[in-house]
N, CA, C and O atoms as CSV, one atom per row, in Angstrom:
chain,resi,resn,atom,element,x,y,z
A,1,MET,N,N,-11.327,-9.229,2.188
A,1,MET,CA,C,-11.943,-8.052,2.646
A,1,MET,C,C,-12.056,-7.106,1.388
A,1,MET,O,O,-11.213,-7.084,0.491
A,2,LYS,N,N,-13.171,-6.344,1.425
A,2,LYS,CA,C,-13.331,-5.417,0.250
A,2,LYS,C,C,-13.068,-3.933,0.747
A,2,LYS,O,O,-13.478,-3.478,1.815
A,3,TYR,N,N,-12.317,-3.251,-0.203
A,3,TYR,CA,C,-11.897,-1.905,0.182
A,3,TYR,C,C,-12.509,-0.976,-0.937
A,3,TYR,O,O,-12.718,-1.387,-2.078
A,4,GLU,N,N,-12.770,0.271,-0.533
A,4,GLU,CA,C,-13.283,1.241,-1.430
A,4,GLU,C,C,-12.316,2.385,-1.413
A,4,GLU,O,O,-11.489,2.455,-0.504
A,5,THR,N,N,-12.374,3.381,-2.462
A,5,THR,CA,C,-11.458,4.323,-2.466
A,5,THR,C,C,-11.627,5.342,-1.306
A,5,THR,O,O,-10.750,6.183,-1.110
A,6,THR,N,N,-12.734,5.280,-0.540
A,6,THR,CA,C,-12.875,6.068,0.662
A,6,THR,C,C,-12.143,5.473,1.749
A,6,THR,O,O,-12.089,6.115,2.798
A,7,ASP,N,N,-11.552,4.321,1.673
A,7,ASP,CA,C,-10.636,3.698,2.666
A,7,ASP,C,C,-9.293,4.016,2.446
A,7,ASP,O,O,-8.451,3.573,3.227
A,8,ILE,N,N,-8.925,4.799,1.391
A,8,ILE,CA,C,-7.623,5.057,0.994
A,8,ILE,C,C,-7.304,6.659,0.827
A,8,ILE,O,O,-7.622,7.273,-0.191
A,9,PRO,N,N,-6.711,7.199,1.821
A,9,PRO,CA,C,-6.469,8.645,1.709
A,9,PRO,C,C,-5.559,8.934,0.575
A,9,PRO,O,O,-4.581,8.219,0.351
A,10,ALA,N,N,-5.872,10.003,-0.168
A,10,ALA,CA,C,-5.065,10.282,-1.376
A,10,ALA,C,C,-3.590,10.446,-1.126
A,10,ALA,O,O,-2.759,10.026,-1.931
A,11,LYS,N,N,-3.268,11.059,-0.005
A,11,LYS,CA,C,-1.835,11.269,0.341
A,11,LYS,C,C,-1.070,9.945,0.460
A,11,LYS,O,O,0.063,9.830,-0.008
A,12,LEU,N,N,-1.725,8.911,1.118
A,12,LEU,CA,C,-1.072,7.566,1.245
A,12,LEU,C,C,-1.106,6.908,-0.037
A,12,LEU,O,O,-0.148,6.200,-0.348
A,13,ALA,N,N,-2.148,7.056,-0.876
A,13,ALA,CA,C,-2.219,6.473,-2.157
A,13,ALA,C,C,-1.066,6.947,-2.983
A,13,ALA,O,O,-0.359,6.133,-3.576
A,14,ASN,N,N,-0.847,8.264,-3.043
A,14,ASN,CA,C,0.216,8.850,-3.837
A,14,ASN,C,C,1.603,8.328,-3.337
A,14,ASN,O,O,2.488,8.054,-4.147
A,15,GLY,N,N,1.769,8.201,-2.038
A,15,GLY,CA,C,3.023,7.602,-1.538
A,15,GLY,C,C,3.259,6.282,-1.957
A,15,GLY,O,O,4.366,5.912,-2.347
A,16,ALA,N,N,2.196,5.499,-1.892
A,16,ALA,CA,C,2.312,3.995,-2.347
A,16,ALA,C,C,2.659,3.877,-3.823
A,16,ALA,O,O,3.461,3.046,-4.247
A,17,LEU,N,N,1.987,4.787,-4.608
A,17,LEU,CA,C,2.309,4.729,-6.053
A,17,LEU,C,C,3.699,5.220,-6.294
A,17,LEU,O,O,4.410,4.577,-7.066
A,18,GLN,N,N,4.175,6.332,-5.691
A,18,GLN,CA,C,5.569,6.788,-5.952
A,18,GLN,C,C,6.586,5.791,-5.510
A,18,GLN,O,O,7.678,5.744,-6.075
A,19,ALA,N,N,6.267,4.957,-4.484
A,19,ALA,CA,C,7.301,3.997,-4.041
A,19,ALA,C,C,7.495,2.907,-5.148
A,19,ALA,O,O,8.511,2.213,-5.155
A,20,GLN,N,N,6.552,2.774,-6.040
A,20,GLN,CA,C,6.693,1.720,-7.066
A,20,GLN,C,C,7.876,2.052,-7.991
A,20,GLN,O,O,8.346,1.158,-8.695
A,21,ASP,N,N,8.358,3.245,-8.019
A,21,ASP,CA,C,9.472,3.648,-8.800
A,21,ASP,C,C,10.799,3.737,-8.036
A,21,ASP,O,O,11.820,4.116,-8.610
A,22,ALA,N,N,10.783,3.367,-6.658
A,22,ALA,CA,C,11.925,3.514,-5.905
A,22,ALA,C,C,12.953,2.403,-6.162
A,22,ALA,O,O,12.645,1.365,-6.747
A,23,CYS,N,N,14.152,2.653,-5.714
A,23,CYS,CA,C,15.157,1.639,-5.830
A,23,CYS,C,C,15.876,1.304,-4.506
A,23,CYS,O,O,16.741,0.429,-4.451
A,24,SER,N,N,15.481,2.039,-3.437
A,24,SER,CA,C,16.044,1.844,-2.139
A,24,SER,C,C,15.074,1.074,-1.218
A,24,SER,O,O,14.027,1.579,-0.812
A,25,LEU,N,N,15.477,-0.172,-0.910
A,25,LEU,CA,C,14.603,-0.978,-0.009
A,25,LEU,C,C,14.480,-0.307,1.249
A,25,LEU,O,O,13.375,-0.275,1.790
A,26,CYS,N,N,15.525,0.263,1.811
A,26,CYS,CA,C,15.404,0.963,3.084
A,26,CYS,C,C,14.532,2.118,3.058
A,26,CYS,O,O,13.785,2.294,4.021
A,27,GLY,N,N,14.524,2.913,2.104
A,27,GLY,CA,C,13.601,4.100,1.957
A,27,GLY,C,C,12.171,3.563,1.783
A,27,GLY,O,O,11.265,4.115,2.406
A,28,VAL,N,N,11.939,2.635,1.063
A,28,VAL,CA,C,10.603,2.081,0.923
A,28,VAL,C,C,10.101,1.457,2.219
A,28,VAL,O,O,8.917,1.567,2.537
A,29,ALA,N,N,10.941,0.835,2.934
A,29,ALA,CA,C,10.537,0.299,4.193
A,29,ALA,C,C,10.204,1.358,5.257
A,29,ALA,O,O,9.306,1.169,6.078
A,30,GLN,N,N,10.912,2.422,5.226
A,30,GLN,CA,C,10.605,3.563,6.145
A,30,GLN,C,C,9.249,4.187,5.714
A,30,GLN,O,O,8.385,4.424,6.558
A,31,ALA,N,N,9.069,4.451,4.398
A,31,ALA,CA,C,7.789,4.981,3.954
A,31,ALA,C,C,6.665,4.066,4.332
A,31,ALA,O,O,5.603,4.544,4.729
A,32,PHE,N,N,6.853,2.734,4.225
A,32,PHE,CA,C,5.824,1.753,4.502
A,32,PHE,C,C,5.490,1.831,5.987
A,32,PHE,O,O,4.311,1.774,6.335
A,33,ALA,N,N,6.430,1.955,6.840
A,33,ALA,CA,C,6.175,2.042,8.309
A,33,ALA,C,C,5.366,3.263,8.618
A,33,ALA,O,O,4.450,3.198,9.438
A,34,ARG,N,N,5.683,4.440,7.959
A,34,ARG,CA,C,4.911,5.614,8.277
A,34,ARG,C,C,3.422,5.420,7.705
A,34,ARG,O,O,2.453,5.799,8.363
A,35,ALA,N,N,3.300,4.873,6.573
A,35,ALA,CA,C,1.986,4.667,5.972
A,35,ALA,C,C,1.104,3.689,6.859
A,35,ALA,O,O,-0.107,3.848,7.010
A,36,MET,N,N,1.868,2.626,7.448
A,36,MET,CA,C,1.082,1.776,8.314
A,36,MET,C,C,0.587,2.518,9.588
A,36,MET,O,O,-0.547,2.343,10.034
A,37,LEU,N,N,1.431,3.293,10.107
A,37,LEU,CA,C,0.984,4.073,11.308
A,37,LEU,C,C,-0.254,4.990,10.920
A,37,LEU,O,O,-1.229,5.131,11.658
A,38,ALA,N,N,-0.117,5.561,9.754
A,38,ALA,CA,C,-1.228,6.505,9.362
A,38,ALA,C,C,-2.507,5.710,9.103
A,38,ALA,O,O,-3.597,6.157,9.461
A,39,LEU,N,N,-2.381,4.550,8.491
A,39,LEU,CA,C,-3.581,3.706,8.216
A,39,LEU,C,C,-4.199,3.275,9.504
A,39,LEU,O,O,-5.425,3.298,9.615
A,40,HIS,N,N,-3.399,2.867,10.528
A,40,HIS,CA,C,-3.919,2.429,11.776
A,40,HIS,C,C,-4.562,3.507,12.541
A,40,HIS,O,O,-5.372,3.211,13.419
A,41,ALA,N,N,-4.271,4.731,12.286
A,41,ALA,CA,C,-4.925,5.846,12.944
A,41,ALA,C,C,-6.231,6.259,12.343
A,41,ALA,O,O,-6.947,7.081,12.914
A,42,LEU,N,N,-6.566,5.695,11.176
A,42,LEU,CA,C,-7.803,6.112,10.469
A,42,LEU,C,C,-9.054,5.603,11.263
A,42,LEU,O,O,-9.071,4.503,11.813
A,43,PRO,N,N,-10.020,6.418,11.280
A,43,PRO,CA,C,-11.291,5.927,11.999
A,43,PRO,C,C,-11.860,4.661,11.413
A,43,PRO,O,O,-12.451,3.861,12.137
A,44,GLN,N,N,-11.696,4.455,10.109
A,44,GLN,CA,C,-12.310,3.227,9.481
A,44,GLN,C,C,-11.362,2.042,9.617
A,44,GLN,O,O,-11.658,0.980,9.070
A,45,CYS,N,N,-10.321,2.160,10.266
A,45,CYS,CA,C,-9.405,0.925,10.508
A,45,CYS,C,C,-10.182,-0.044,11.309
A,45,CYS,O,O,-10.752,0.290,12.348
A,46,LYS,N,N,-10.205,-1.249,10.826
A,46,LYS,CA,C,-10.923,-2.396,11.448
A,46,LYS,C,C,-10.035,-3.425,12.089
A,46,LYS,O,O,-10.501,-4.499,12.468
A,47,GLY,N,N,-8.766,-3.118,12.219
A,47,GLY,CA,C,-7.796,-4.033,12.888
A,47,GLY,C,C,-6.819,-4.599,12.006
A,47,GLY,O,O,-6.638,-4.128,10.883
A,48,THR,N,N,-6.125,-5.662,12.481
A,48,THR,CA,C,-5.015,-6.188,11.817
A,48,THR,C,C,-5.326,-6.748,10.412
A,48,THR,O,O,-4.645,-6.451,9.431
A,49,GLU,N,N,-6.350,-7.540,10.371
A,49,GLU,CA,C,-6.706,-8.117,8.998
A,49,GLU,C,C,-7.022,-6.999,7.991
A,49,GLU,O,O,-6.643,-7.118,6.826
A,50,TRP,N,N,-7.706,-5.916,8.402
A,50,TRP,CA,C,-7.969,-4.766,7.562
A,50,TRP,C,C,-6.670,-4.217,7.041
A,50,TRP,O,O,-6.483,-4.056,5.835
A,51,LEU,N,N,-5.716,-3.912,8.019
A,51,LEU,CA,C,-4.439,-3.307,7.694
A,51,LEU,C,C,-3.553,-4.277,6.805
A,51,LEU,O,O,-2.890,-3.795,5.886
A,52,ASN,N,N,-3.534,-5.512,7.043
A,52,ASN,CA,C,-2.734,-6.452,6.384
A,52,ASN,C,C,-3.144,-6.586,4.838
A,52,ASN,O,O,-2.299,-6.782,3.964
A,53,GLY,N,N,-4.426,-6.473,4.597
A,53,GLY,CA,C,-4.907,-6.656,3.276
A,53,GLY,C,C,-5.163,-5.344,2.511
A,53,GLY,O,O,-5.599,-5.378,1.360
A,54,HIS,N,N,-4.907,-4.248,3.112
A,54,HIS,CA,C,-5.232,-2.893,2.590
A,54,HIS,C,C,-4.443,-2.675,1.306
A,54,HIS,O,O,-3.298,-3.121,1.223
A,55,PRO,N,N,-5.015,-1.996,0.286
A,55,PRO,CA,C,-4.323,-1.744,-0.974
A,55,PRO,C,C,-2.983,-1.054,-0.741
A,55,PRO,O,O,-2.017,-1.374,-1.433
A,56,ILE,N,N,-2.884,-0.095,0.231
A,56,ILE,CA,C,-1.584,0.493,0.498
A,56,ILE,C,C,-0.661,-0.495,0.885
A,56,ILE,O,O,0.441,-0.497,0.335
A,57,THR,N,N,-0.949,-1.397,1.802
A,57,THR,CA,C,-0.089,-2.424,2.294
A,57,THR,C,C,0.393,-3.311,1.175
A,57,THR,O,O,1.585,-3.603,1.074
A,58,VAL,N,N,-0.526,-3.740,0.334
A,58,VAL,CA,C,-0.256,-4.588,-0.793
A,58,VAL,C,C,0.778,-4.060,-1.632
A,58,VAL,O,O,1.725,-4.775,-1.960
A,59,LEU,N,N,0.663,-2.693,-2.062
A,59,LEU,CA,C,1.572,-2.092,-2.953
A,59,LEU,C,C,2.974,-1.994,-2.283
A,59,LEU,O,O,3.992,-2.273,-2.916
A,60,TYR,N,N,2.997,-1.607,-1.043
A,60,TYR,CA,C,4.335,-1.627,-0.380
A,60,TYR,C,C,5.059,-2.835,-0.239
A,60,TYR,O,O,6.272,-2.912,-0.432
A,61,VAL,N,N,4.243,-3.895,0.138
A,61,VAL,CA,C,4.796,-5.239,0.286
A,61,VAL,C,C,5.346,-5.833,-1.060
A,61,VAL,O,O,6.355,-6.528,-1.176
A,62,ASP,N,N,4.501,-5.433,-2.041
A,62,ASP,CA,C,4.913,-5.975,-3.362
A,62,ASP,C,C,6.171,-5.287,-3.847
A,62,ASP,O,O,7.024,-5.971,-4.413
A,63,LYS,N,N,6.348,-4.040,-3.678
A,63,LYS,CA,C,7.568,-3.295,-3.989
A,63,LYS,C,C,8.717,-3.876,-3.145
A,63,LYS,O,O,9.769,-4.157,-3.720
A,64,LEU,N,N,8.599,-4.059,-1.924
A,64,LEU,CA,C,9.615,-4.603,-1.037
A,64,LEU,C,C,10.080,-5.957,-1.557
A,64,LEU,O,O,11.270,-6.263,-1.622
A,65,ALA,N,N,9.015,-6.799,-1.945
A,65,ALA,CA,C,9.367,-8.137,-2.490
A,65,ALA,C,C,10.155,-8.027,-3.778
A,65,ALA,O,O,11.049,-8.826,-4.055
A,66,SER,N,N,9.813,-7.045,-4.537
A,66,SER,CA,C,10.412,-6.836,-5.874
A,66,SER,C,C,11.882,-6.432,-5.625
A,66,SER,O,O,12.763,-6.997,-6.272
A,67,LEU,N,N,12.173,-5.520,-4.753
A,67,LEU,CA,C,13.434,-5.069,-4.403
A,67,LEU,C,C,14.339,-6.138,-3.816
A,67,LEU,O,O,15.547,-6.176,-4.053
A,68,ALA,N,N,13.690,-7.019,-3.027
A,68,ALA,CA,C,14.359,-8.217,-2.426
A,68,ALA,C,C,14.631,-9.358,-3.422
A,68,ALA,O,O,15.393,-10.294,-3.179
A,69,GLY,N,N,13.928,-9.195,-4.581
A,69,GLY,CA,C,14.025,-10.373,-5.555
A,69,GLY,C,C,13.121,-11.581,-5.282
A,69,GLY,O,O,13.369,-12.705,-5.717
A,70,VAL,N,N,12.085,-11.280,-4.554
A,70,VAL,CA,C,11.114,-12.397,-4.245
A,70,VAL,C,C,9.789,-12.148,-4.649
A,70,VAL,O,O,8.876,-12.747,-4.082
A,71,GLN,N,N,9.544,-11.291,-5.615
A,71,GLN,CA,C,8.251,-10.937,-6.042
A,71,GLN,C,C,7.500,-11.997,-6.782
A,71,GLN,O,O,8.087,-12.659,-7.639
A,72,ASN,N,N,6.277,-12.195,-6.515
A,72,ASN,CA,C,5.328,-13.107,-7.250
A,72,ASN,C,C,4.084,-12.414,-7.617
A,72,ASN,O,O,3.177,-12.232,-6.804
A,73,SER,N,N,4.039,-12.002,-8.927
A,73,SER,CA,C,2.757,-11.219,-9.351
A,73,SER,C,C,1.582,-11.894,-9.159
A,73,SER,O,O,1.567,-13.120,-9.040
A,74,GLY,N,N,0.503,-11.153,-9.113
A,74,GLY,CA,C,-0.849,-11.653,-8.934
A,74,GLY,C,C,-1.958,-10.625,-8.894
A,74,GLY,O,O,-1.703,-9.430,-8.743
A,75,ALA,N,N,-3.138,-11.068,-9.022
A,75,ALA,CA,C,-4.249,-10.204,-9.003
A,75,ALA,C,C,-4.435,-9.265,-7.873
A,75,ALA,O,O,-4.927,-8.157,-8.087
A,76,PRO,N,N,-4.061,-9.646,-6.638
A,76,PRO,CA,C,-4.269,-8.620,-5.524
A,76,PRO,C,C,-3.395,-7.390,-5.775
A,76,PRO,O,O,-3.807,-6.294,-5.395
A,77,VAL,N,N,-2.317,-7.492,-6.339
A,77,VAL,CA,C,-1.481,-6.311,-6.642
A,77,VAL,C,C,-2.020,-5.472,-7.607
A,77,VAL,O,O,-1.937,-4.252,-7.472
A,78,TYR,N,N,-2.635,-6.050,-8.696
A,78,TYR,CA,C,-3.267,-5.237,-9.699
A,78,TYR,C,C,-4.502,-4.576,-9.140
A,78,TYR,O,O,-4.748,-3.413,-9.461
A,79,ASP,N,N,-5.312,-5.257,-8.306
A,79,ASP,CA,C,-6.451,-4.672,-7.696
A,79,ASP,C,C,-6.145,-3.471,-6.788
A,79,ASP,O,O,-6.861,-2.469,-6.766
A,80,ALA,N,N,-4.991,-3.635,-6.007
A,80,ALA,CA,C,-4.547,-2.612,-5.105
A,80,ALA,C,C,-4.116,-1.425,-5.980
A,80,ALA,O,O,-4.441,-0.283,-5.657
A,81,TRP,N,N,-3.418,-1.665,-7.042
A,81,TRP,CA,C,-2.909,-0.564,-7.850
A,81,TRP,C,C,-4.082,0.286,-8.411
A,81,TRP,O,O,-4.088,1.517,-8.396
A,82,GLY,N,N,-5.034,-0.466,-8.887
A,82,GLY,CA,C,-6.271,0.259,-9.528
A,82,GLY,C,C,-6.992,1.163,-8.427
A,82,GLY,O,O,-7.394,2.295,-8.694
A,83,LEU,N,N,-7.117,0.604,-7.233
A,83,LEU,CA,C,-7.756,1.339,-6.158
A,83,LEU,C,C,-6.961,2.590,-5.722
A,83,LEU,O,O,-7.513,3.653,-5.440
A,84,CYS,N,N,-5.609,2.386,-5.686
A,84,CYS,CA,C,-4.749,3.478,-5.277
A,84,CYS,C,C,-4.699,4.554,-6.358
A,84,CYS,O,O,-4.644,5.736,-6.018
A,85,VAL,N,N,-4.715,4.217,-7.593
A,85,VAL,CA,C,-4.725,5.230,-8.658
A,85,VAL,C,C,-6.033,6.017,-8.594
A,85,VAL,O,O,-6.033,7.245,-8.686
A,86,ALA,N,N,-7.153,5.296,-8.435
A,86,ALA,CA,C,-8.397,6.000,-8.256
A,86,ALA,C,C,-8.461,6.913,-7.010
A,86,ALA,O,O,-9.049,7.993,-7.063
A,87,ALA,N,N,-7.909,6.513,-5.995
A,87,ALA,CA,C,-7.968,7.305,-4.724
A,87,ALA,C,C,-7.023,8.417,-4.674
A,87,ALA,O,O,-7.190,9.356,-3.896
A,88,SER,N,N,-6.003,8.340,-5.507
A,88,SER,CA,C,-4.962,9.387,-5.455
A,88,SER,C,C,-5.387,10.682,-6.219
A,88,SER,O,O,-4.610,11.636,-6.251
A,89,LYS,N,N,-6.518,10.731,-6.791
A,89,LYS,CA,C,-6.979,11.883,-7.549
A,89,LYS,C,C,-7.793,12.765,-6.864
A,89,LYS,O,O,-8.230,13.768,-7.429
């Protein structure tokens, strides 16, 4: 699925970017849950597949994987990072 910066609210983008510096898995998980609820409430939300692949989701899941020691780097993370940086401005 393709996402545009218009699919990414600046506040949620900033939260996902700030989470990248976090060290508490519990805190990141709570922020992720709040972000998912906010994404689900967006008018442009197209359902589960849209939510699961959303750049905000990708960044939070990547951070959670990193904190859990199971991270596997890849292009989707870099694409999500770039979109969130652009949307956060």
